[in-house]
C-alpha positions as a printed NumPy array, in Angstrom:
array([[ 88.605, 110.651, 110.927],
       [ 91.298, 108.138, 110.053],
       [ 93.288, 106.523, 112.862],
       [ 96.372, 104.294, 112.711],
       [ 97.674, 102.185, 115.595],
       [101.428, 102.246, 116.178],
       [102.84 , 100.01 , 118.933],
       [106.645, 100.   , 118.784],
       [109.607, 102.207, 119.435],
       [112.95 , 102.023, 117.684],
       [114.149,  99.377, 120.175],
       [110.937,  97.356, 119.621],
       [109.711,  98.114, 123.127],
       [105.971,  98.302, 123.748],
       [104.946, 101.89 , 122.986],
       [101.294, 101.91 , 121.893],
       [100.006, 105.173, 120.465],
       [ 97.403, 106.215, 117.937],
       [ 97.933, 108.676, 115.091],
       [ 94.677, 110.317, 114.029],
       [ 93.831, 112.628, 111.141],
       [ 90.708, 114.662, 111.892],
       [ 89.13 , 117.088, 109.393],
       [ 88.546, 120.63 , 110.585],
       [ 84.799, 120.369, 110.22 ],
       [ 81.997, 118.066, 109.169],
       [ 78.542, 117.703, 107.71 ],
       [ 75.605, 119.193, 109.58 ],
       [ 73.201, 116.638, 111.113],
       [ 70.77 , 117.094, 108.219],
       [ 73.585, 116.849, 105.669],
       [ 72.76 , 120.178, 103.992],
       [ 75.879, 122.176, 104.887],
       [ 79.526, 121.898, 105.841],
       [ 80.365, 123.233, 109.306],
       [ 84.004, 124.207, 109.683],
       [ 85.915, 124.8  , 112.901],
       [ 87.006, 128.26 , 113.957],
       [ 90.133, 129.573, 112.185],
       [ 93.252, 128.724, 114.176],
       [ 91.392, 126.617, 116.742],
       [ 90.093, 123.052, 116.699],
       [ 89.679, 121.533, 120.176],
       [ 90.966, 122.346, 123.702],
       [ 93.788, 119.835, 124.207],
       [ 93.37 , 119.557, 127.996],
       [ 89.694, 118.711, 127.666],
       [ 90.486, 116.267, 124.893],
       [ 93.132, 114.486, 126.98 ],
       [ 90.798, 114.063, 129.962],
       [ 87.964, 112.858, 127.771],
       [ 90.286, 110.352, 126.084],
       [ 91.489, 109.145, 129.507],
       [ 87.953, 108.584, 130.77 ],
       [ 86.715, 106.807, 127.646],
       [ 89.82 , 104.61 , 127.468],
       [ 89.585, 103.486, 131.108],
       [ 85.84 , 102.902, 130.829],
       [ 86.507, 100.744, 127.792],
       [ 89.075,  98.712, 129.738],
       [ 86.58 ,  98.17 , 132.549],
       [ 83.938,  96.937, 130.112],
       [ 86.381,  94.515, 128.535],
       [ 87.342,  93.195, 131.96 ],
       [ 83.724,  92.773, 133.046],
       [ 82.891,  90.784, 129.918],
       [ 85.922,  88.523, 130.315],
       [ 87.725,  89.771, 127.2  ],
       [ 90.997,  90.617, 128.975],
       [ 93.507,  87.874, 129.735],
       [ 96.408,  88.087, 132.193],
       [ 99.507,  85.917, 132.467],
       [102.486,  85.446, 134.777],
       [102.945,  88.149, 137.389],
       [ 99.812,  89.922, 136.092],
       [ 97.531,  86.958, 136.762],
       [ 96.107,  88.597, 139.886],
       [ 94.555,  91.371, 137.775],
       [ 91.887,  88.925, 136.643],
       [ 90.14 ,  89.697, 139.957],
       [ 87.78 ,  92.703, 139.607],
       [ 88.92 ,  94.446, 142.8  ],
       [ 92.6  ,  94.052, 141.93 ],
       [ 92.007,  95.386, 138.436],
       [ 90.076,  98.411, 139.72 ],
       [ 92.86 ,  99.156, 142.214],
       [ 95.439,  98.889, 139.426],
       [ 93.573, 101.432, 137.275],
       [ 92.852, 103.906, 140.078],
       [ 96.163, 105.865, 139.845],
       [ 95.715, 106.238, 136.083],
       [ 92.592, 108.324, 136.627],
       [ 94.725, 111.014, 138.268],
       [ 97.61 , 110.893, 135.803],
       [ 97.822, 113.426, 132.979],
       [ 97.427, 111.64 , 129.649],
       [ 99.263, 113.028, 126.663],
       [ 97.109, 114.124, 123.742],
       [ 98.958, 116.191, 121.175],
       [ 97.075, 118.015, 118.426],
       [ 98.389, 120.448, 115.845],
       [ 97.506, 121.668, 112.346],
       [ 99.316, 120.162, 109.335],
       [102.076, 122.688, 108.7  ],
       [103.075, 120.975, 105.468],
       [ 99.498, 120.498, 104.291],
       [ 97.365, 117.349, 104.136],
       [ 99.759, 115.628, 101.734],
       [102.638, 115.829, 104.216],
       [100.489, 114.399, 107.018],
       [ 99.306, 111.502, 104.876],
       [102.882, 110.789, 103.76 ],
       [104.034, 110.705, 107.398],
       [101.176, 108.481, 108.518],
       [101.561, 106.08 , 105.62 ],
       [104.974, 105.054, 106.929],
       [103.281, 103.145, 109.76 ],
       [100.412, 101.471, 107.967],
       [102.054,  98.344, 106.582],
       [105.378,  98.152, 108.392],
       [106.463,  95.639, 110.976],
       [108.415,  96.351, 114.158],
       [111.793,  96.019, 112.448],
       [112.95 ,  95.695, 108.855],
       [115.919,  93.801, 107.477],
       [118.13 ,  96.821, 106.868],
       [118.415,  97.489, 110.627],
       [119.659,  93.981, 111.414],
       [123.425,  93.865, 112.029],
       [124.088,  90.238, 112.955],
       [122.445,  87.118, 114.341],
       [123.626,  83.787, 115.719],
       [122.127,  81.06 , 117.862],
       [122.126,  83.171, 120.996],
       [122.187,  86.886, 120.109],
       [120.635,  89.312, 117.649],
       [122.172,  92.741, 117.042],
       [120.31 ,  95.607, 115.371],
       [120.535,  99.358, 114.956],
       [118.17 , 101.6  , 116.91 ],
       [117.733, 105.339, 117.397],
       [118.177, 106.822, 120.873],
       [115.766, 109.762, 120.938],
       [117.181, 110.946, 124.271],
       [120.227, 112.208, 122.388],
       [119.394, 115.635, 120.996],
       [122.549, 116.261, 118.969],
       [124.921, 114.207, 116.903],
       [124.569, 110.591, 115.864],
       [121.628, 108.981, 117.621],
       [122.016, 105.553, 116.015],
       [123.295, 102.794, 118.305],
       [123.616,  99.012, 118.147],
       [121.584,  96.906, 120.584],
       [122.333,  93.251, 121.277],
       [119.56 ,  91.085, 122.694],
       [119.292,  87.389, 123.54 ],
       [117.459,  85.652, 120.714],
       [114.422,  84.794, 122.854],
       [114.089,  88.427, 124.017],
       [114.365,  89.666, 120.423],
       [111.588,  87.263, 119.379],
       [109.448,  88.322, 122.354],
       [109.767,  91.997, 121.475],
       [108.914,  91.333, 117.851],
       [105.846,  89.221, 118.623],
       [104.226,  91.74 , 120.986],
       [103.649,  93.91 , 117.895],
       [101.926,  91.186, 115.873],
       [ 98.236,  92.078, 115.932],
       [ 95.585,  89.491, 116.841],
       [ 93.554,  87.932, 114.002],
       [ 90.9  ,  90.258, 112.512],
       [ 92.34 ,  93.251, 114.383],
       [ 92.412,  96.335, 112.156],
       [ 95.414,  98.629, 112.451],
       [ 93.654, 101.327, 110.388],
       [ 90.159, 102.609, 111.195],
       [ 87.959, 105.112, 109.374],
       [ 84.998, 106.873, 110.971],
       [ 82.458, 109.553, 110.106],
       [ 82.176, 110.516, 106.453],
       [ 85.338, 108.477, 105.793],
       [ 83.688, 105.237, 106.953],
       [ 83.838, 102.662, 104.181],
       [ 80.097, 102.069, 103.917],
       [ 79.168, 105.618, 102.929],
       [ 82.466, 107.32 , 102.11 ],
       [ 81.935, 107.814,  98.375],
       [ 78.474, 109.421,  98.609],
       [ 79.378, 111.672, 101.529],
       [ 82.624, 112.896, 100.009],
       [ 80.795, 113.756,  96.788],
       [ 78.225, 115.712,  98.818],
       [ 80.971, 117.566, 100.72 ],
       [ 82.71 , 118.484,  97.479],
       [ 79.464, 119.939,  96.142],
       [ 78.941, 121.952,  99.32 ],
       [ 82.509, 123.278,  99.237],
       [ 82.426, 123.724,  95.454],
       [ 85.582, 121.62 ,  95.231],
       [ 86.118, 119.499,  92.144],
       [ 87.566, 116.006,  92.605],
       [ 91.083, 115.375,  91.407],
       [ 91.218, 113.884,  87.91 ],
       [ 91.563, 110.127,  87.847],
       [ 95.149, 109.112,  87.371],
       [ 95.768, 106.979,  84.318],
       [ 98.884, 105.412,  82.906],
       [ 99.903, 104.256,  79.465],
       [102.32 , 101.728,  80.854],
       [101.597,  98.176,  79.821],
       [101.104,  95.323,  82.229],
       [103.993,  93.095,  83.2  ],
       [103.298,  90.625,  80.413],
       [103.936,  93.315,  77.787],
       [100.319,  93.994,  76.788],
       [ 99.301,  97.617,  76.161],
       [ 95.888,  97.374,  77.849],
       [ 95.017, 100.015,  80.431],
       [ 94.854,  99.18 ,  84.098],
       [ 91.58 ,  97.484,  84.895],
       [ 89.159,  98.896,  87.468],
       [ 87.058,  96.707,  89.717],
       [ 85.102,  96.996,  92.946],
       [ 86.826,  96.049,  96.185],
       [ 85.217,  92.867,  97.567],
       [ 85.641,  94.195, 101.121],
       [ 84.313,  97.776, 101.061],
       [ 82.744,  98.096,  97.608],
       [ 84.949, 101.045,  96.696],
       [ 86.861, 101.478,  93.459],
       [ 89.851,  99.144,  93.201],
       [ 92.569,  99.835,  90.654],
       [ 94.766,  96.953,  89.544],
       [ 98.213,  98.506,  89.29 ],
       [ 99.984,  95.469,  87.906],
       [ 99.611,  91.754,  87.317],
       [102.552,  89.344,  87.354],
       [103.161,  85.612,  87.294],
       [104.727,  83.423,  89.976],
       [108.465,  84.072,  90.135],
       [108.286,  87.454,  88.429],
       [109.402,  90.61 ,  90.239],
       [106.644,  93.251,  90.328],
       [107.633,  96.641,  88.965],
       [105.652,  98.547,  91.58 ],
       [107.937,  97.725,  94.515],
       [111.528,  96.803,  95.267],
       [112.451,  93.153,  95.947],
       [112.322,  92.158,  99.648],
       [116.098,  92.205, 100.021],
       [116.161,  95.867,  98.966],
       [113.477,  96.93 , 101.445],
       [114.47 , 100.141, 103.213],
       [111.274, 100.612, 105.187]])
């Protein structure tokens, strides 16, 4: 599976949720066949939600027991084990929301939707309306409105705006995107090739381009190995300091 962490709402409030793409099947334990799910059915959502609730709360307890959770201000009392256990107790009886559905628009549509969250920040420049020493105004979408124009303007004190923005900055070495199973980086290439053979599915032809590099040369795009995962890395473009890359718009034209 591939999972992407998303932490903000339109008003930059704290709204952590995880978007996950899960294939409808997998390799058998001995790796000799592909086992697909039943047509029209993947997993019982109620069972999945309760399992997710239990595993999530158990993970929180382990982090607390090993001293990896930190509490500040009014939450300082939760550092005590009994207080933390009491705080979590009501959550074990609350229904957790797990929503699963097939990709109506196909895998490409799902990947396009998910890719919008992978490298964004909590707010982009085009939503900013004004800013001065004390107040920042920005546009946000009120999802409670079902009809008509849902865009509104919110004005926040500068320190509150900064606080909301910073709660979505991930800690060092924290990965927003995770891959597991046959999509795990260490063995992805070999396993995907095996799955394609089992499903008799040919890989898509490698995309090539005759466009020259930014310095005007007509050499084809170079291919190297990624120093992180060892997978194939395609250099789309090279450019010098001060040059504007062709592969993306300048920062002031960002509409993300």
